[in-house]
DRENPA-201547 format. One record per residue: x, y, z of N, C-alpha, C in turn; residue in three letters. Coordinates in pm, whole numbers, plus 50000, padded with zeros to 5 digits. Atoms other than C-alpha are relative to their C-alpha. Example, Ala and Ser with C-alpha at 12.3 -4.5 7.8 and 13.67 -1.06 7.14 Angstrom:
% DRENPA-201547
500894988150000512304955050780500905012050000ALA499184988149994513674989450714499235010950073SER
% end
This chain:
% DRENPA-201547
501315006150031606551410740096499924997449849MET500195003350141605441395339768498765006249946THR501214994750062602831406139521498734993550058LEU501185006849951600411379939656499505006150130ASP500384994049873600431396739997499225013149982ALA500634986950024599131428939836498784999149908HIS501025000850106596551415439587498685006750037ARG501314994249962593391425039779500085015050008ASP499884985449991594671459839858500205006649864ASP499774994550131595871465339503498695000849921LEU501285000050069592481455439362499065010650056ALA500874989949937590681477939611500435014049960ALA499524986950041592871507639528499675003049855THR500314998150141592481502639155498535002649979ALA501434997750012588721500539196499615014050047ALA500284986349953588691532939396500405010249898ALA499554990850103590681550339125499154999449874LEU500865001950116588231536838868498545003250028ALA501374996349965585111551539033499325007249883ALA500714993450113582481562238775500015015350013PRO500054985350003582641598638672501225006850058GLY498794994249939586151603938806501234997949912THR498715001550067589741606838693501065004850096GLY498864996149920593161616938815500465014249967LEU499314987350018594791650738865501494996849992LEU498585002550019598311647038723500765012750037ALA499284988449948600341671638935501454995950025ALA498665005549981603691654138886501065006649918ASP499014992650079605541680538687501325001050077GLU498694998549936609261681238758500235014650036SER499704986249959610841711838912500265008749878THR499764992250119612011723138569498735003149923GLY501244998050074608611718638406499085009950071THR500864990449928606671736438681500605014049990ILE499354986950019609241764438641499555006649870GLY500474994550126608211768638278498565005150012LYS501394995849982604541770338379499935012850085ARG499984987949918605331795838649500505012149922PHE499454988850078607391816938409498945006149910ALA501064995350090604361819538180499025009150073ALA500924991449924602401836238462500745009650090ILE499204990349927605251856638605500254996550145GLY499755004649862605831835538918501374993550006VAL498675005649984609311826939039499944985450042GLU500015014349970610141789839058500804997350129ASN499365002549871610951787239429499274988550069THR500635010749923610261758939671498735004750067GLU501174994249934607861781539859498825001649904SER501104998450095605841789639548499484986749952ASN500505013250036605691753039447499134994250113ARG500815004549887604421744639796498645007049999ARG501254992449997601831772439777499054995449892ALA500885004250111600541761439437499424986350023TYR500535013849982600281724639520499134999350125ARG500924999449885598661733539854498655005149951SER501274995650064596041752239648499254988449942LEU500655011750061595351720339456499414991250109LEU500395009649897595121699339773498835004850084ALA501064994449915592681722839949498805004849919THR501144995650082590271728939659498724993150046THR501245005949948586751723739800499294992049889PRO500785007550094584731696539630500794992449894GLY499175006150103587681682739432499724984949986LEU500175014549999586961646639531498734995549930ALA501235004250072583561646939354500354993949866ALA499625005350132585361640339025501474996049989SER498595003849995589001634039126500164988550098ILE499825011749911589731599239262501424998850050SER498615001149958593511602439279500825011449946GLY499094989450045596401626439236501424994449985VAL498615004450022599841619339087500905011350045ILE499104989949943602551637739280501414997849952LEU498565000750022606161645839206500624996550137TYR499395004749877608601631839466500135011550102GLU499854988849910609231666539613498685002450075GLU501334997049941605481671439675499594989250099THR500395010749910604991637239833500605001850139LEU499324998549872607451646240107499985014750050PHE500024985649974606491683240129498835003550092GLN501104994649921604421701040394499295011149921ASP500794989850069601661724140277500365014150051SER499814985949963601671762040294498645006649995LEU501304993249997598601781940400500065013049917THR499994987150074597501813040205500705011250075PRO499304989949919598961833140495501484997450007ALA498575002949999602341816840440500454991750116GLY499665008249885602201794840748500134985449959GLU499905014350033603341758240738498754992550044PRO501185008149971600541732640729500344985349998GLY499775014950000600091694640727500674995949870PRO499445005150124601861673240470498955000549886PRO500924999050115600341678540122499324986749973ILE500595013150027599821641140083498854997150094VAL501105002049904597651641140397498775008149964GLU501124991750039595501669440269499174993249891LEU500735007550105594611649339959499294987850060PHE500535012549945594071617040155498775002850090ALA501124996449914591771634240408498735002849923GLU501164996950084589501644240122499534987949919ARG500375012150071589261608639995500654998549864GLY499265000650127591701614339707501244991750021ILE498885009549983594221586039668501295006349949VAL498724994550047597821598939652500814989649920PRO499115008350078600181584939389501305007249974GLY498654994450017603761591039284500584996249863ILE499275002650123605681594338957501354994050040LYS498765006749957608551569538987501024998549885VAL498955000750103610231569938644500965011750014ASP499004989549989613361590938611500355006149864GLN499834993450127612871603838261500534991049891GLY499595007950115613841592237916501425003449957VAL498674998150059617221587637749499984994549859GLU499925004950138618251581437392500184985049999ALA499965014650012617741545237287501084996249898LEU498975004550092620891530437138499424990149901ALA500585008450103619921514736807498635004249955GLY501334994850036616661534136795500095008949878GLY500104991750119615511555236502499485013950034LEU500594986649992614921592636477499775005550139GLY500144994349867615521602036840499154991950096GLY500805008249909613701572737000500664998850136GLU499525000049862614001568837375499554987550074THR500495009749904613681544537661499905006750134TRP500264993249873612531552538013500874994050109CYS499105004249896614931550638305499335000150138THR500484999749864614411544338675499814986550067GLY500165013249936614401506738738500994997750113LEU499035001749890617561508338948499545007450125LYS500464994049873616541514339309498535001750009GLY501444997650000612851513539216499314993650121LEU500675006749890611851488339481500115007850130ALA499794992349879613361509539756499215013149995GLU500754987550012611821542039624498504997550013ARG501425003249989608431525339591499634997150143ALA500255002949859608701512839948499895012750084GLY500044987249925609441547840079498725007849967ARG501234993150038606531562039882498784993750067ALA501115007049934604181535740024499945004250148TYR499934996149858605341544040378499515014250019GLU500444986149990604631580840310498535001649973ARG501464999350024601061573240202499584998349858GLY500365002450139601211568139826499434985949986ALA500585013250022599071539439700499974996149854ARG499835003950140599741540139328501195007449943PHE498804994150060602581548839093499755001949850ALA500114997350143603091561238739501374999649935LYS498765001250076605741554338474499655002949855TRP500334995450136605711571938134501064995749901ARG499175003550115607191555837826499525008349881ALA500334990650109607301577537511500364993849866VAL499795004950134606901566037153499525010449898LEU500404990150100606601586036831499774993049868ARG500285005050136605241580036481500655009449902ILE499374991550101607311592636189500314992149876SER499645006050125608261585735833501384993750002GLY498655006149988611711575135959499904985550049GLU500185013649952610231541536062499674999050146GLY500385000049859609201551536412498504997750018CYS499085006049904608261535436628500614987249943PRO499345012250040610771508136562499574988750094SER500325011449915610191473136695500875000250126GLU499104999049884613181478536923499415009350104LEU500544990249905611591509537079498734994950066ALA501265005049945608191493237122500284989150103VAL499725011149909609601461937285500775004750125ARG499234995049885612111480437505499115007550096GLU500864992249911609491504337638498924991450063ASN501015009049940606921476837688500614992150114ALA499315007749896609461456537887500285008750123TRP499794991249886610361486638100498745002550080GLY501264998349930606711492838179499614987750082LEU500345012349931606241456438275500874997750123ALA499105001849885609311454938501499645010050110ARG500444990049900608211487038671498744995650068TYR501315003649944604641474438717500134988850102ALA499815011049905605741442238882500715004850125ARG499214995449884608241460039107499145008150096ALA500764991749909605791485539243498854992450060VAL501035008249939603051459839292500534992450120GLN499425007049886605401440739519500245009350119GLU499904990349891605731472839722498635004950045ALA501344996249958601941476739746499375011449922GLY500524988950081601451503339478499374995049872LEU500675002950129598981501039189500785006949888VAL499264993350109600951507238868499075005849895PRO500614994450120599631531238607501004998149887ILE499165003450113601041518738279499735010349890VAL500204988850092601581548238040500914998849876GLU499235000150125602771540637686499505011249909PRO500514988450076602301575437540500524999949858GLU499624997550139602301579937165499835014949974ILE500044985450014603181616337103499145004249883LEU500794994650108600951637936889500845005649887MET499094994450102603991650536693499854992149870ASP500045006750129603701643236320498775003849919GLY501114996950091601381645536022499194987749961ASP500705012350027600011609936033498515001450026HIS501434999449983596281603536009499574990850114ASP500505007449885594061587436270500084985049982ILE499905014350024594101553336103501404994850029ALA498635003749971597881552536130500234999550151THR499905000049855597701561936498499394987550058THR500735011549948595171534436561500804987049977ALA499245011950032597321508036390501204998750089SER498825000149914600451517636582499624997650145VAL500405001349858598651520736912499544986050034GLN500425013749974597061486536879501234990950015GLU498765007749991600511471536818500725002450133TRP499314996649875602011490137112499284993950120VAL500745005149885599241480237354500064984750009LEU499905014549998599341443737251501384995750054ARG498645003249956603101443437306500165002550151THR499954996849858602721460137646499354989150083VAL500725009949920600161435137770500644986149991TYR499215012550006602271405937645501155000950101GLU498914998649902605181419637854499484999650144ALA500585000549867602931424838157499704985750041LEU500285013949968601811388738134501254992250031ALA498745007249977605371375938109500605003250135MET499464996049871606231394938426499044997350115ASN500925003549896603211382438617499315011550067GLY500684988249944601621416538666498544996750025VAL501385002049958598271415038849499135010749934PHE500724989950081595971432238596498895006650077LEU501114994249922593071437438837500495010850097GLU499414990149912595451458539046500905009249920GLY499244991150086596731479738755499065008849921SER500794991050083595521508338534500815003649876LEU499364996150123596281519938182499785015049974LEU500094985750033597061555938082500535001849856LYS499574998750139597171557937698499665013849945PRO500444988850078596911585537445498614997349947SER501225001550078593551591637288500404997249854MET499675003450140593481577936933499545011249910THR500334988650087593651608236707501125001949900THR498964997750100595661622136419501175008050058ALA498874992049961599101637736445499655014949997GLY500324985549987599181674836534500085007449868ALA499844992950128600231684536180499194993449888ASP500795006250103597791662135994498945009949947CYS500974990350053595711683935757498574994850004PRO501335005849999592761659735772499644997050145ASP500325001449859591441664936124498824990850022ARG501115009149976589261636836256498895007050079PRO501134994949924585801644436394500044993950140SER500085005549866584991638636760499484985549995LEU500585013550011582941608236657501104990149956GLU498925008950045585981593836478500994997150113GLU499095002149887588211599236781499384989950096VAL500685009249908585641581536996499994985749948GLY500155013750054585071551636767501374993349980SER498675005750020588761546636677500634996250136PHE499415002649871589811548637043499404987450062THR500665011649939587231523537165500334987249922VAL499665011950078587971499736879501434995550032ARG498605003549970591721501136951500094993150136THR499985006149867591171494037321499394986350001LEU500705012849999588741465637255500834989049936SER499145009850065591331448437036501244996550079ARG498655001849940594281451537272500055000050153ALA499934998449855593371458037639499114989750067VAL500825010149932592231429237864498885006050083PRO501144995349923588871432538032500305000350149ALA499655000249858590561425638369500505013750050ALA499504986849959592021461038370498815008650043VAL501194992649951589651482438584499725013149927PRO500224986650057590161515838411501065003749899ALA499124993850098591651533638114499885015050024VAL500014985849964592601569138218500885007649900LEU499304994250113593531589737914500825012150041PHE499234987549991596271615837897499475009749896LEU500534989950091595431648437723500935002649883SER499075000050110598581648637515500195013249925GLY499824987150067598601685837435498725005849941GLY501284994350042594911690137349499675011750091LEU500464988949920593331722237469499094994950109SER500895004249891591261720937788498654995249948GLU501345003650052587981720437599500054988049907GLU499895011150091589141696737326500224986850073ASP499775012349923590381671637584498684994950060ALA501315004249946586941671437749499084995049892SER500885004250109585131668537418500414986449945LEU499545013150048587291639537304499684989150098CYS500335009649898586861621537634498514996949998LEU501445002050008583111626637608499654991349880ASN500275007850120583111612737253500414985450018ALA499565013949973585051581837370498954992750084ILE500985006349916582461575037639498684998249924ASN501205001950082579601580437393500174987949909GLU499735011850084581221555037159499994987150081ALA499945011949914581801530937447498604995050035ALA501375003849967578091531437529499344992049891ALA500585007350116577421516837185500634986549972LEU499295012250031579841487937197500674993750121GLY499295007349896582341467237398500945009350073PHE499104991749919583961486637680499844996250146ALA500175004749860584331467938011500735008550103PRO499204991949909586641494438161499305013150031TRP500354985949979585921527538327500945008249910HIS499244991450092587041553738072500055014050056LEU499874987249933588301583538267501185008049947GLY498944990650042591091609138258501125000450103PHE498824997149916594531615738397500685011749935SER499584988050069595111651438285500875008650090PHE499174990549932597831675738383499715013949947GLY500214986850062597861705738149498535003249980ARG501424997750033594181701338054499145002350124ALA500704996349876593191705238422500615012350065LEU499334989449923595741730538543500275013049924GLN499614988150078596261755338258499245012650047HIS500774988649956593401778738353500215002850150SER499764998549857594031772538722501235008450026CYS498754992449981597591785038698499835014549961LEU500154986550051596611815238494499165008650093LYS500864992249910593871825938734500645001650137HIS499304998749871595981819139043501065010749991TRP498974990150025598911839238908500895003050118ALA499094998449888600831834039227499365005750125GLY500574993249883598351850639463498514997750023HIS501445000749986594621844839395499564985550011ASP500295014049975593881811139553498584996849956VAL501405003050032590091813139512499764999349850ASN500165000250145590281821639143500634987549938ALA499365011950051592711793539082499184987550028GLY500805011749967590541768439264498714999649922GLN501234999650082587401779739081500284995049858ASP499685004350136589141774638747500294985149996ALA499745014649995590401740238850498694992250010LEU501275007249983586941729638963499174999749873LEU500754999650126585421740338631500454988849908ALA499485010750088587701716638436499804986350063ARG500275012649932587281689438696498564995749975VAL501415003250026583501691338662499774995849854ARG500145003150143583791691338283500454985849970ALA499465013350030585901659938277499294989050077ASN500815009649929583851642538542498764996649916GLY501185002350085580821647238314500404992549875ALA499545006650122582831636838007500274985350024ALA499755014049966583771604438188498704991850006SER501315006350004580061596638185499345001749863ARG500604996950130579491608337827498905010350010GLY501074990549972577451637437961500465014549990ALA499534986250010579551668137884499455006949877TYR500524991950109578051695437670501055010749965VAL498984990550045580461716837464499735013850059ALA500134987049941581091749737642499274999950133GLY500775001249879579391736837955500735005650123GLY499174994449891582251749138176501015009749940GLU498994990750048584681778338145501304992749968PRO498735006250036587931769337971500845010049923SER499114992650087590931783237790500204991549876ASP499955007850122590861772237427501384999549937ASP498665000150056594571777437374500524985849985ALA499365013050020596431747537228501094998150106SER498975003249901598601730437490501054990749944LEU499065008850067600601710937234501425005650014PHE498584996949995604361711037291500744988849926VAL499305010250077606541693137037500984992350088ALA499075008749927608491663637180499905002250150ASN500274996049862606881669637519500684990850101TYR499415007349887608781659337830499755007950126SER500204993349872608371666838199500684992350110TYR
% end
């Protein structure tokens, strides 16, 4: 089938994922990454424990009030659930879908060093065999996909034009390929928080990156109304001594988007990028407050992994399902409110620990 055969369904799925007051649960950690999270709470990284944890996520009562979609790792998409008693249950993807949460799938295959790049720059792999993998994911029930490109700002000249253009082109080729399979592409050009650059530098680089990405998407004929954007929030580098205020994060982010992102895109779903649970909610709230004052035709929501799951994992600790679900719901409610510009600092329980990891990969 061609992209044209899927246009109506792609637009409908994108609109569902862009519902007001909602965002995505990013539960697409690789086996290695979830193992690091489990190690921090004393849980062994076994297939059974991964099933149990992701079954906890899928069965959380009331999750769909603020979660429109969930990004799954390939293992999880094809995995059956596990009940608290240890009995096999329905496929995890079905548990999410039954609750009105649209299942999605991470389809990139990680980053590799970019030949000719500067200072450890990378490009994202996974285009080979993508059409077939996307088709299998669609048959299993997935209705959107995600592909993460990674860029960094540094005094070594990063990001280089080579890195920006290579990653933009990869995102565009991916987006077109999965749309032809019926999946809404989430386009994720992440700019890492690593570095000591200020917020103005981030904004300048991010505007350049986004303009280049949308130029590549246009060249590849990507259907924008059936796509979503997952960018970093516009803020200073993690080591910048001059920390921007929440108001600055909000205004710089909205200004950057208004200069570079077409109005045809239904939603911008921000990644948390290593911010603490509370800080991620406060920044998202500030962005929506700024958007209310100016040009912002998109739904401005969230696609958080660590900033939704950190407290959940800690309270679950491998055995307490109810505590884990309560912690997850607290952060879901917080970010649902922040997506409307209605979150009050400290309004929900959170863990204020920094979730920043240098050169983050998963």
